[in-house]
VOBA-1610 file (N, C-alpha, C; in pm, whole numbers, padded with zeros to 5 digits, always signed):
BEGIN
Unk+01895+02730-01098Unk+02023+02661-01100Unk+02120+02741-01187Unk+02243+02750-01144Unk+02346+02819-01221Unk+02367+02749-01354Unk+02391+02825-01457Unk+02406+02769-01592Unk+02534+02687-01608Unk+02631+02706-01521Unk+02756+02631-01534Unk+02758+02502-01451Unk+02648+02468-01383Unk+02638+02342-01308Unk+02637+02226-01405Unk+02715+02121-01376Unk+02723+02007-01465Unk+02649+01886-01408Unk+02685+01841-01285Unk+02625+01721-01227Unk+02671+01709-01083Unk+02602+01626-01003Unk+02654+01595-00870Unk+02788+01521-00886Unk+02879+01535-00789Unk+03011+01475-00804Unk+03031+01347-00725Unk+02924+01289-00672Unk+02938+01167-00592Unk+02968+01044-00677Unk+02917+01044-00801Unk+02941+00935-00895Unk+02995+00997-01023Unk+03108+00947-01068Unk+03172+00998-01190Unk+03207+00882-01282Unk+03210+00909-01412Unk+03258+00811-01509Unk+03403+00844-01540Unk+03490+00745-01522Unk+03634+00763-01542Unk+03687+00648-01627Unk+03804+00665-01688Unk+03866+00551-01756Unk+03932+00460-01651Unk+03902+00333-01658Unk+03962+00238-01563Unk+04113+00237-01583Unk+04191+00261-01477Unk+04337+00263-01491Unk+04399+00124-01504Unk+04320+00024-01473Unk+04360-00117-01482Unk+04232-00198-01477Unk+04237-00328-01503Unk+04118-00412-01491Unk+04067-00402-01348Unk+03939-00377-01332Unk+03883-00358-01198Unk+03753-00436-01185Unk+03733-00495-01067Unk+03610-00569-01037Unk+03507-00474-00977Unk+03382-00507-00991Unk+03275-00431-00926Unk+03297-00432-00775Unk+03293-00314-00713Unk+03313-00305-00569Unk+03456-00286-00526Unk+03549-00284-00621Unk+03691-00265-00588Unk+03727-00117-00590Unk+03825-00082-00510Unk+03875+00055-00511Unk+03967+00078-00629Unk+03971+00204-00675Unk+04063+00240-00781Unk+04102+00386-00771Unk+04223+00414-00814Unk+04279+00548-00810Unk+04304+00594-00952Unk+04244+00708-00989Unk+04263+00768-01121Unk+04325+00904-01097Unk+04453+00916-01121Unk+04523+01038-01084Unk+04521+01052-00932Unk+04460+01158-00883Unk+04444+01178-00739Unk+04303+01147-00692Unk+04217+01100-00783Unk+04077+01073-00751Unk+04058+00926-00716Unk+04006+00900-00594Unk+03979+00763-00551Unk+03830+00738-00550Unk+03791+00619-00590Unk+03651+00580-00582Unk+03637+00429-00583Unk+03513+00385-00571Unk+03480+00243-00573Unk+03405+00215-00703Unk+03453+00116-00779Unk+03391+00081-00906Unk+03250+00026-00884Unk+03154+00079-00959Unk+03016+00032-00947Unk+02987-00083-01043Unk+03083-00115-01128Unk+03073-00229-01220Unk+03216-00272-01254Unk+03229-00392-01308Unk+03360-00438-01354Unk+03395-00365-01484Unk+03525-00344-01506Unk+03570-00279-01630Unk+03711-00323-01663Unk+03740-00330-01791Unk+03875-00358-01837Unk+03954-00228-01840Unk+04084-00239-01834Unk+04172-00124-01837Unk+04140-00034-01957Unk+04121+00095-01931Unk+04092+00193-02035Unk+03944+00212-02065Unk+03861+00117-02021Unk+03717+00129-02046Unk+03654+00227-01946Unk+03545+00292-01985Unk+03477+00380-01890Unk+03413+00299-01777Unk+03421+00350-01656Unk+03360+00285-01541Unk+03308+00394-01447Unk+03191+00373-01392Unk+03138+00465-01293Unk+03197+00431-01158Unk+03241+00536-01087Unk+03293+00518-00952Unk+03215+00605-00855Unk+03205+00559-00733Unk+03143+00636-00624Unk+03257+00691-00539Unk+03253+00821-00511Unk+03364+00887-00443Unk+03335+00920-00298Unk+03224+00873-00244Unk+03192+00896-00103Unk+03114+00779-00047Unk+03068+00791+00075Unk+02991+00688+00146Unk+03082+00591+00221Unk+03023+00487+00277Unk+03096+00389+00358Unk+03101+00257+00281Unk+03221+00199+00272Unk+03245+00079+00192Unk+03330-00021+00269Unk+03312-00148+00239Unk+03403-00253+00283Unk+03498-00279+00167Unk+03629-00256+00192Unk+03729-00270+00086Unk+03844-00359+00133Unk+03921-00408+00035Unk+04039-00489+00065Unk+04131-00411+00159Unk+04180-00478+00263Unk+04262-00414+00367Unk+04398-00483+00374Unk+04501-00404+00397Unk+04634-00461+00420Unk+04631-00538+00552Unk+04678-00662+00552Unk+04684-00739+00675Unk+04807-00699+00754Unk+04805-00729+00882Unk+04917-00697+00969Unk+04905-00561+01036Unk+04801-00486+01003Unk+04779-00354+01062Unk+04640-00348+01124Unk+04633-00315+01252Unk+04504-00296+01318Unk+04462-00150+01299Unk+04330-00125+01295Unk+04277+00011+01282Unk+04195+00046+01405Unk+04203+00169+01446Unk+04110+00221+01545Unk+04004+00301+01471Unk+03890+00319+01532Unk+03781+00394+01468Unk+03827+00537+01442Unk+03805+00586+01321Unk+03836+00723+01286Unk+03978+00749+01240Unk+04066+00648+01240Unk+04204+00668+01196Unk+04206+00698+01045Unk+04298+00783+01001Unk+04311+00814+00859Unk+04355+00689+00782Unk+04296+00672+00663Unk+04328+00556+00580Unk+04374+00601+00442Unk+04461+00518+00384Unk+04528+00551+00259Unk+04513+00436+00161Unk+04515+00469+00031Unk+04510+00368-00074Unk+04652+00337-00119Unk+04688+00208-00110Unk+04816+00160-00162Unk+04789+00113-00304Unk+04827+00194-00401Unk+04794+00164-00541Unk+04878+00051-00599Unk+04985+00012-00532Unk+05064-00103-00575Unk+04996-00232-00530Unk+04960-00239-00401Unk+04895-00359-00346Unk+04745-00360-00372Unk+04689-00247-00414Unk+04544-00232-00439Unk+04463-00262-00314Unk+04506-00201-00200Unk+04430-00217-00077Unk+04444-00093+00011Unk+04368-00092+00119Unk+04365+00021+00212Unk+04462-00008+00327Unk+04531+00097+00369Unk+04633+00084+00473Unk+04633+00206+00564Unk+04699+00195+00676Unk+04719+00311+00764Unk+04853+00378+00735Unk+04929+00323+00643Unk+05060+00376+00608Unk+05045+00492+00510Unk+05091+00610+00550Unk+05075+00729+00466Unk+05182+00741+00359Unk+05303+00696+00386Unk+05416+00715+00293Unk+05385+00652+00157Unk+05397+00732+00052Unk+05377+00688-00087Unk+05235+00643-00119Unk+05138+00672-00031Unk+05000+00633-00053Unk+04909+00755-00055Unk+04785+00738-00098Unk+04690+00848-00115Unk+04583+00843-00006Unk+04565+00953+00066Unk+04461+00963+00169Unk+04324+00950+00104Unk+04240+00857+00156Unk+04108+00836+00096Unk+03994+00851+00195Unk+04022+00852+00325Unk+03913+00864+00422Unk+03955+00819+00560Unk+03857+00772+00637Unk+03881+00728+00775Unk+03815+00594+00800Unk+03865+00525+00903Unk+03808+00396+00942Unk+03669+00416+01001Unk+03573+00341+00952Unk+03435+00347+01001Unk+03406+00232+01095Unk+03509+00153+01128Unk+03496+00041+01222Unk+03636+00004+01270Unk+03642-00057+01385Unk+03768-00110+01436Unk+03799-00237+01358Unk+03925-00252+01315Unk+03966-00370+01240Unk+04087-00434+01306Unk+04086-00567+01313Unk+04199-00642+01368Unk+04309-00654+01264Unk+04430-00680+01308Unk+04544-00687+01216Unk+04529-00800+01113Unk+04459-00906+01146Unk+04442-01017+01054Unk+04327-01001+00956Unk+04246-00895+00971Unk+04133-00874+00880Unk+04182-00846+00739Unk+04112-00899+00640Unk+04148-00875+00500Unk+04055-00774+00435Unk+03949-00736+00506Unk+03853-00636+00459Unk+03833-00536+00571Unk+03824-00408+00535Unk+03803-00304+00635Unk+03693-00209+00592Unk+03625-00149+00690Unk+03516-00055+00663Unk+03571+00087+00661Unk+03547+00157+00548Unk+03604+00288+00523Unk+03495+00390+00493Unk+03506+00507+00555Unk+03423+00624+00519Unk+03508+00704+00421Unk+03468+00705+00294Unk+03545+00777+00193Unk+03528+00927+00213Unk+03629+00999+00179Unk+03627+01144+00185Unk+03754+01195+00248Unk+03810+01299+00191Unk+03934+01357+00242Unk+03907+01424+00376Unk+03997+01402+00469Unk+03984+01457+00604Unk+04103+01550+00630Unk+04082+01643+00721Unk+04190+01738+00753Unk+04292+01675+00844
//
């Protein structure tokens, strides 16, 4: 192993940017992940930066499978709207416009 290797990057410890519940999405700078435990703002929290998750979804927008998804850091939910939001992955399931939870495959896509 190379001497400069630190750790796998799938799970990282970050300072919670706001109070976060276990299983909720959070954005720290440009890094998005899912909290593996609840944490108060400023406290360290482990986040998972990949895999498939069910996360809070913006209502009023239907998703097709594979569509690019973005994190709305104001509403704290996933949306198909790219403007002013951060790309976090793609839809891993079709979602109806009235759904409040959506299935997301985390990871930046081209």
